[in-house]
N, C-alpha and C positions, 0 to 999 in steps of 0.2 A: 738634203732638204730637211728643214725643221717644220714642225706642224704645231699650230696654236689653235686650240678650240676656244672660240671667243664667245663668252656667255654674258650678254648684257643683262643686268639684274635690276629687280625692283626690291628695295629694302622693305622688310617688315617692321612692325613696331618694336620687336625684340632687338633689332639691329640698332635702334636709335637710343637705347639706354635711357638716360635721364631726360632726353628730349621727347620720348615717346608720348607721354601724357599730354604735353602741350600740342604736339602735332596732331594727335587724335582729336583733341577738343577743337582745334582749328578746322580740321576736316569735317567734323560733324556740324559745326556752326555754319560753315560755308555751303555744304552740300545736303545736309540733312542726314539723319541716322540711317535711313534705308539705303541711300546711294552710297554712303560710306561703308555700310555693311556689304553691299554688292562688290565694292572695290576690294575690300579685304578678302572676300571669297574668291575673287578673280586672282589675287596675288597668291593665295594658298594653292589654287589649281595650277598656277604658273610654276610654283616650286614643286608640286607633285609631278608634273611632266618632266621637269629637269631631273628630279630624283630618279624617276623611272629610266630616263635615258642613261644617266651615269652609272646606274646599277648594272646595266647591261654591257658596259665596256670593261676591258682589262685595265685596271688601275695601276698595276705594278710598274714602278719607275716613272710614272707620269709626274711632271712638275706642276705644282699648283700655285698660281698667283692670285692674290685677292686684294681688291682695292681697300685701302685703309689698314693693310697688314704691315706693321713696322718691324716685324721680327720673324725669325725662323727658329729652327732647333727646338730646344726645350721650352723657351719662352713663347715662341710662336705656337707650339702645340698646346701650351697652357691657355693662351688667348682663345684658340679654337675651342678647347674643352669648355671654358667658361661661357663662351658665346652659345655653344650648343645647349648647355644647361639652362641658359636664360630663355631658350625657345627660338633662337635664330635658325630659320630654315637653311639659310646660307651656310652657317657654321656647322649645322648638323650634317649637311651634305659633304662638306670638306672633311669633317671628322670620320665619316664612313670611308671616304676615299683614302685617307691616311692609314686607316686600319687595314686597307686592302693593298697597301704598298706604295701609295703615292707619296711624294715628297713636297713639303711646304717650303716655299721660297719667300724670303723677305721681299716685299713688293714696293713699299712706300717709305718715304722719309718722314719720320715721326714729327719733326718740327712743322712741316707743311700740313700734315693731317690735323695736328693740334690747332694750328692757326684757323683753319676752316671750321673746325668744330667749335672753337671759342666764339667765332662770329655768329654761328647758328644758335648757340646757346644764348648769346646776348639778344638775338632777335626774338627768341621764344620767351625770354624773361621780361621783355619790354611790356609795360602796362599802359601808360598813357599814349594817346595818338602821336604826340611829339617824340616820345622815346622810341616808339615803333618806327616812325619815319627815319629818325637818326640812325637806328640800328640797321634798318633796311638799306639806307644809302651806303653805310660803311661796308655792309656785307656785299652789295653789288659792286662796290668799288674795288674790292680785293678778290672777289670770286673768280673772275676771268683770269686774272694774273696767277692766282694760286692754282687754278685748274691746269693752266698751261705748264707751270713748273712741275706739278704732280705727274702730268702725262709724260713730260720729258723724262722724268726720273723712272717711271714705270717702264716705258719703252726701252730705256737704256738697260735697266735691270733684266728684262726679258732677253734682250740681245746678248747680254754678257753671260747669262746662266743657262740658256737653252742651247744645247749642243746639236751638232749635225746628227740627223737620224732620230732625234728625241721629240717627244710630244709634250706639250704643256697645255694647261687649262687656265684661262684668265676669267675670273668672276669680277665684273666691273660695272659700275653705274653707267647708264646709257648716256649721260651727259659728257662722259669722257670721250676723247678722240685720240686714241693711241695708234690706230691702224696705219695712218699715214706716216707715223714716226718709225714704223718698223721696217727693217731692210727687206729687199725682195726675196731673200733666201728663206724667209719665214712664210709658209703657206698658212693663210688664215681661213678657218672654217667657222662661220657664224652658226651657232646652235639655235639661236633665235635671231630674227632680223632686228638689228640694233635700232634702225630707223623707226620701226613700228613700236618697239618698246618705248623709245623716247617720245614718240607721238602720243602714245597712250598716257604717259605721265604728264605731258604738257597739256593735254585736253582735259585731264581730270578736274582742274578748277573751273572749267567752262563746260562741264557735263551737260547742263540744262539746255545749252544752245547747240550741242553736237551729239545728241543721244544716239543717232543711227551709226555714225562713224565710231563712236566710243564703243558701242555694242559689237561692231565688227572687230575692233582691235582686242576687246576683251575675249572674244571667241578665239582669235588667233593665239593669244597668250596661253589659253587653256588647252590648245590643240596638242595632240600627241606629236612628239618629235620623231621623225623617221630616222632609222639607223641604216648605216651601210651606204 
């Protein structure tokens, strides 16, 4: 039996690179500074509890998969190092796992990841309402197709590289759906409920009409993860 620790993640500003400034401005404009600040605090707490959980496990030999990771070996380690230096909580956690004996695995196809990132960049660069609409339509048109291709690639990579009796960790955005693509001999353990993580992210733009539910989800994200 193979075991996969499934970690649905929320990206921080540091993960977004050149897109971070535009995304932050859009968030503040839509929600207000106070709500956006609360959201950022929730995401930090979310990563705190993930960090605490993985600090307590034996990392030796564990295979680490990361959405958006197009390389392993020396290049992959360099990507993780640079991400950690930029302040990414995700990459900081992976860097610590690697130092404790975990092994980074190339998880994604670079071409597919670049296509999606290019579309997102075009969306954030758009200035006029017409440009924004055109960029949004193009992004929505390709998003589902790209996500399907990426999920197929990720699931195939996990199945090919995770051996019998081995344990892997996948850090992956909640919009992905790879679980149904994995074979039955891989036991999946959700470290946080992917459905709740996804719901939190989907409700964020509509916070003002869903304050109570949003608060419940924020509390769940920040809650300590039970071990064993």
